[in-house]
C-alpha positions in Angstrom: -165.4 36.0 -253.4 -166.8 32.8 -251.7 -165.0 31.7 -248.6 -163.8 28.1 -248.8 -164.7 25.6 -246.0 -161.0 25.3 -245.1 -160.5 29.1 -244.9 -163.7 29.4 -242.8 -162.5 26.9 -240.2 -159.1 28.7 -240.1 -160.7 32.0 -239.5 -162.8 30.6 -236.7 -159.8 29.1 -235.0 -157.8 32.3 -235.2 -160.7 34.3 -233.8 -161.2 32.0 -230.8 -157.5 31.9 -230.0 -157.4 35.7 -230.2 -160.2 36.1 -227.7 -158.7 33.6 -225.2 -155.0 34.4 -225.4 -154.2 37.7 -227.2 -157.0 40.1 -226.4 -155.6 42.6 -223.8 -157.5 44.2 -220.9 -159.7 47.2 -221.9 -157.6 50.4 -221.6 -160.3 52.5 -220.0 -161.4 53.7 -216.6 -164.0 51.5 -214.9 -165.4 54.8 -213.5 -165.9 56.5 -216.8 -169.5 57.6 -217.4 -169.5 56.0 -220.9 -169.0 52.6 -219.2 -171.3 53.2 -216.3 -174.2 54.3 -218.5 -174.6 57.6 -216.6 -174.9 60.7 -218.7 -174.5 64.2 -217.4 -174.4 67.5 -219.2 -171.4 69.1 -217.3 -168.2 69.4 -219.3 -166.2 67.7 -216.6 -166.9 65.8 -213.4 -165.5 63.5 -210.8 -166.4 61.9 -207.5 -163.7 60.8 -205.1 -163.6 59.1 -201.8 -162.4 61.7 -199.3 -160.4 59.3 -197.2 -158.5 57.5 -199.9 -158.7 59.9 -202.8 -159.9 57.1 -205.1 -162.1 58.2 -208.0 -165.5 56.5 -208.1 -167.0 58.4 -211.1 -165.3 60.3 -213.9 -166.2 62.4 -216.9 -163.3 64.2 -218.6 -161.7 64.7 -215.2 -158.3 65.9 -216.5 -159.3 68.6 -219.0 -158.3 72.1 -217.9 -161.2 74.5 -217.3 -161.8 77.8 -215.5 -162.9 77.1 -211.9 -164.7 80.4 -211.3 -165.4 81.0 -207.5 -164.4 77.4 -206.5 -161.0 79.1 -206.6 -161.9 80.4 -203.1 -161.5 76.9 -201.7 -157.7 77.3 -202.1 -157.9 80.9 -201.0 -159.6 79.9 -197.8 -157.2 77.1 -196.8 -154.2 79.4 -197.5 -155.7 82.1 -195.2 -156.4 79.6 -192.4 -152.9 78.2 -192.6 -151.2 81.6 -192.6 -153.2 83.9 -190.3 -155.3 84.0 -187.1 -159.1 84.2 -187.1 -159.0 87.2 -184.8 -156.5 89.2 -186.9 -158.0 92.5 -188.0 -157.9 93.3 -191.7 -158.0 97.0 -192.9 -159.6 97.3 -196.3 -157.5 99.0 -199.0 -158.7 101.3 -201.7 -158.1 98.6 -204.3 -160.4 96.1 -202.6 -163.6 97.9 -203.4 -162.6 97.9 -207.1 -162.9 94.1 -207.4 -165.9 93.4 -209.5 -169.0 91.2 -209.4 -169.9 89.2 -206.3 -169.3 91.6 -203.3 -170.2 92.5 -199.7 -169.5 96.2 -200.5 -166.3 96.6 -198.5 -165.2 100.2 -198.2 -161.8 101.7 -197.9 -160.5 101.9 -194.3 -163.2 99.5 -193.0 -161.9 96.9 -190.5 -163.1 93.3 -190.2 -161.7 90.2 -188.6 -160.2 87.4 -190.7 -163.0 85.1 -189.6 -165.7 87.5 -190.8 -164.1 87.8 -194.2 -163.7 84.1 -194.5 -167.4 83.6 -194.0 -168.1 86.4 -196.5 -165.8 84.7 -199.1 -166.8 81.0 -198.6 -170.5 81.4 -197.7 -171.6 84.3 -200.0 -168.7 84.1 -202.4 -167.6 87.7 -202.0 -164.7 88.6 -204.4 -163.8 91.7 -202.4 -163.4 89.6 -199.2 -161.1 87.2 -201.0 -158.9 90.1 -202.3 -158.8 91.7 -198.8 -157.7 88.4 -197.3 -155.0 87.9 -199.9 -153.5 91.4 -199.2 -153.6 90.8 -195.5 -151.8 87.5 -195.7 -149.1 88.3 -198.2 -149.1 92.1 -198.6 -150.1 91.8 -202.3 -152.4 89.5 -204.3 -149.5 88.6 -206.6 -147.5 87.1 -203.6 -150.7 85.4 -202.3 -151.3 83.7 -205.6 -147.8 82.4 -205.5 -148.7 80.7 -202.2 -151.8 79.3 -203.8 -149.8 77.7 -206.7 -147.2 76.3 -204.3 -149.9 74.7 -202.2 -151.6 73.3 -205.3 -148.3 71.6 -206.3 -147.8 70.3 -202.8 -151.2 68.7 -202.8 -150.6 67.1 -206.1 -152.8 69.4 -208.2 -150.3 69.5 -211.1 -152.7 70.8 -213.8 -153.8 73.8 -211.8 -152.6 77.4 -212.2 -154.2 80.3 -210.3 -153.9 83.9 -211.4 -156.1 85.5 -208.8 -157.6 84.8 -205.4 -161.3 85.1 -206.3 -161.8 83.2 -209.6 -162.7 85.8 -212.2 -161.8 84.7 -215.7 -158.2 84.8 -216.9 -156.8 82.7 -219.8 -154.3 81.1 -217.5 -156.5 80.7 -214.5 -157.3 76.9 -214.9 -157.8 73.7 -213.0 -159.2 70.2 -213.6 -162.0 68.4 -211.8 -159.5 65.9 -210.5 -157.2 68.7 -209.1 -160.1 70.6 -207.6 -161.4 67.4 -205.8 -157.9 67.0 -204.3 -157.8 70.6 -203.2 -161.3 70.3 -201.7 -160.4 67.1 -199.9 -157.4 68.7 -198.4 -159.3 71.8 -197.3 -162.0 69.7 -195.6 -159.5 68.2 -193.3 -159.3 71.7 -191.6 -162.0 71.9 -188.8 -162.5 75.6 -189.2 -162.9 75.4 -193.0 -165.3 72.6 -192.7 -167.5 74.6 -190.2 -167.6 77.7 -192.4 -168.6 75.9 -195.6 -171.4 74.0 -193.7 -172.9 77.4 -192.6 -176.2 78.3 -194.3 -176.5 81.9 -193.0 -174.2 84.2 -191.0 -174.3 87.8 -189.9 -171.1 89.9 -189.8 -170.5 93.6 -188.9 -171.0 96.4 -191.4 -169.8 99.8 -190.2 -172.5 102.4 -190.3 -175.2 99.8 -191.2 -177.1 96.9 -189.8 -175.0 93.6 -189.8 -174.4 92.1 -193.2 -176.5 88.9 -193.7 -174.6 86.2 -195.6 -176.5 83.5 -197.4 -174.7 80.4 -198.7 -174.7 80.1 -202.5 -174.6 76.3 -202.1 -178.3 75.6 -202.8 -177.9 71.9 -201.9 -176.9 72.7 -198.3 -179.9 72.0 -196.1 -181.9 70.9 -199.1 -180.2 67.5 -199.3 -179.5 66.0 -195.9 -176.2 64.3 -196.7 -174.6 67.4 -198.2 -172.0 69.0 -195.8 -170.3 71.8 -198.0 -168.4 73.2 -200.0 -168.5 75.9 -202.8 -170.2 77.1 -205.9 -168.9 79.2 -208.8 -170.0 80.9 -212.0 -168.6 83.1 -214.7 -169.6 83.4 -218.4 -166.5 81.5 -219.5 -166.6 78.8 -216.8 -170.3 78.2 -216.7 -171.8 76.9 -213.5 -169.4 75.0 -211.3 -169.9 73.2 -208.0 -167.8 71.3 -205.4 -169.9 69.3 -202.9 -168.9 67.3 -199.9 -171.3 64.6 -198.7 -171.6 61.9 -196.1 -173.9 58.9 -196.3 -173.8 55.2 -195.5 -170.4 55.5 -193.9 -168.9 57.1 -197.0 -167.4 60.6 -197.3 -167.4 61.8 -200.9 -166.2 64.9 -202.8 -168.1 65.7 -206.0 -166.9 68.2 -208.6 -168.8 69.4 -211.7 -167.4 72.0 -214.1 -169.1 73.8 -217.0 -172.8 73.1 -216.3 -175.4 74.9 -218.3 -177.7 76.2 -215.6 -178.4 75.8 -211.8 -181.1 73.2 -212.2 -179.1 71.0 -214.5 -176.0 71.4 -212.3 -178.0 70.1 -209.3 -179.5 67.3 -211.3 -176.1 66.2 -212.5 -174.6 66.3 -209.0 -177.5 64.4 -207.4 -177.5 61.8 -210.1 -173.8 60.9 -209.8 -173.8 61.2 -206.0 -176.8 58.8 -205.7 -175.0 56.4 -208.0 -171.8 56.5 -205.9 -173.6 56.2 -202.6 -176.1 53.5 -203.5 -174.6 51.4 -206.2 -171.0 51.2 -205.0 -169.1 49.5 -202.2 -165.5 49.3 -201.3 -164.1 45.8 -201.8 -160.9 44.3 -200.5 -159.4 42.8 -203.6 -156.1 41.5 -202.4 -154.5 41.6 -198.9 -150.8 41.9 -198.7 -150.7 40.2 -195.3 -152.3 37.1 -196.8 -150.2 37.1 -200.0 -146.9 35.7 -198.7 -145.7 33.1 -201.2 -142.4 31.8 -202.6 -140.5 32.0 -205.9 -137.6 29.8 -207.1 -134.6 31.6 -208.5 -133.1 30.0 -211.6 -129.7 29.5 -209.9 -131.0 28.2 -206.5 -133.2 25.3 -205.4 -134.3 27.1 -202.2 -137.4 29.4 -202.4 -137.5 33.1 -201.6 -140.4 34.6 -199.7 -142.1 37.5 -201.6 -145.1 39.7 -200.9 -147.4 42.1 -202.6 -146.3 45.7 -201.9 -149.7 47.0 -200.7 -153.3 46.1 -200.0 -155.6 46.4 -203.0 -159.1 47.7 -202.4 -161.4 49.7 -204.7 -164.9 51.0 -205.0 -166.8 48.9 -207.4 -170.4 48.6 -208.6 -172.1 46.0 -206.4 -173.2 44.0 -209.4 -169.6 43.7 -210.6 -168.3 42.0 -207.4 -168.5 38.6 -209.0 -166.6 39.6 -212.1 -163.2 40.1 -210.5 -160.1 38.3 -211.7 -156.7 38.5 -209.9 -153.7 37.8 -212.0 -150.3 37.2 -210.4 -147.3 37.6 -212.8 -143.9 36.4 -211.6 -140.6 37.1 -213.5 -139.5 33.6 -214.5 -135.9 34.8 -215.0 -135.2 35.8 -211.4 -131.7 34.8 -210.3 -129.8 35.4 -207.0 -128.9 37.8 -205.6 -132.3 39.2 -204.8 -132.5 42.2 -202.5 -135.2 43.5 -200.1 -137.6 45.7 -202.0 -136.6 44.3 -205.4 -139.6 43.9 -207.8 -140.0 40.2 -208.8 -143.5 40.4 -210.4 -146.9 42.1 -210.1 -150.5 41.4 -209.1 -153.3 42.9 -211.3 -157.0 43.0 -210.5 -159.4 43.1 -213.5 -163.1 43.9 -213.3 -164.9 43.1 -216.6 -161.4 43.0 -218.3 -160.7 46.6 -217.1 -157.7 47.0 -214.8 -158.9 48.5 -211.5 -155.8 48.1 -209.3 -152.3 46.7 -209.3 -149.3 46.3 -207.1 -145.7 45.2 -207.4 -144.6 41.9 -205.8 -141.4 42.4 -204.0 -138.8 40.5 -202.0 -138.8 41.3 -198.3 -135.3 40.0 -197.7 -131.8 40.2 -199.0 -131.1 36.8 -200.7 -132.9 35.0 -197.9 -133.5 31.2 -198.3 -136.7 30.2 -196.6 -137.0 26.8 -195.1 -140.5 25.5 -195.6 -142.1 22.0 -195.1 -141.9 19.6 -198.0 -145.7 19.4 -198.3 -145.8 23.2 -198.8 -143.0 23.0 -201.3 -145.1 20.6 -203.3 -148.1 22.9 -203.0 -146.0 25.8 -204.3 -144.7 23.8 -207.2 -148.3 22.8 -208.0 -149.3 26.5 -207.9 -146.3 27.4 -210.1 -147.6 25.2 -212.9 -151.3 25.8 -212.4 -151.4 28.3 -215.2 -150.3 25.7 -217.7 -153.1 23.4 -216.6 -155.6 26.2 -217.1 -154.3 26.9 -220.6 -154.4 23.2 -221.4 -158.0 22.9 -220.4 -158.9 26.0 -222.4 -157.1 24.6 -225.4 -159.0 21.3 -225.1 -162.3 23.2 -225.0 -161.3 25.2 -228.1 -160.4 22.0 -230.0 -163.7 20.3 -229.1 -165.6 23.4 -230.2 -163.7 23.4 -233.5 -164.4 19.7 -234.1 -168.1 20.3 -233.4 -168.1 23.2 -235.9 -166.3 21.0 -238.5 -168.9 18.2 -238.1 -171.7 20.8 -238.4 -170.3 22.2 -241.7 -169.6 18.8 -243.1 -173.2 17.7 -242.6 -174.4 21.0 -244.1 -172.1 21.1 -247.2 
């Protein structure tokens, strides 16, 4: 059915107004691989800033997956927080029954906690993990309870451990985001950080020459900015890796889960780490110390001082630095009394229409009336109505565009 000239003009007007006034911010992460144009084969991945915990890159970071031997990151930190490095561990009969990766511990053998930590975190020995769990808690079941409590304490709410070494269990699951939080926590421990940065280590072996431990982290020493942490593999989990890296003043934690093979796992990690190191910078988006301004309650002529609750800063792609928009929303229905800490609005930062950070705007005082110079009052009132001026200008531009289209179609038809 042909579209009439009148209906065509109405459709154009509605479309333009929708773009300007109705269309909401994109509800997606600015760090998602689909938006960044970076494709990796791993099922799940994340890169976080170790200092702030902020995510810089994400791919399915919250799906639960088996962690394989990256489990031992949590095992290591629990041992370090609950035992002494010089404690002597006597190996039980059960220890030598733990399968797969092993340093061939034998019943009755005695090793220090420190030696077993190196065996577990450098060479990924399952029997060493089990021996340490028994030493700390008396049984692995009680030790796993400590692991789960610590995960909850750290904020890894989607993680559940069923053993200390990482072999597959239907309920033994974590997420890339949780694992990054656990790794970031562990790397704050000096001893842990030293162990996972070790390429080779010799430890005692009763009746034999010393055991030689070789780090399973193939990027350690191969890539100069890599500083740790841990690899993992099972048939169900695929290849997993947690990497700490330091470059250009940035300390990052990278996690990939469910890679297809070692070569692809390395390629994925290097791709996303290079992107995060080279293409991103941390930008100060909004400083709370510079954001003091005033609101006018409906039932009072005197202004009240309000502030943003926190500083806003985020890692952003360098090319996006010019595409930031700060939106300050104030509740227009505020009335006295207003109490310290009460939310009166919000500040939102958009990057390419994607929300990257936000903070509440709060009152810092109880019903305080702030005396300010008359010229500042006028400036504040001007700011208060500035949004209407902007909307008016946009409306005029829309109307002019419509008139131009009308004239075009009239000449044509």
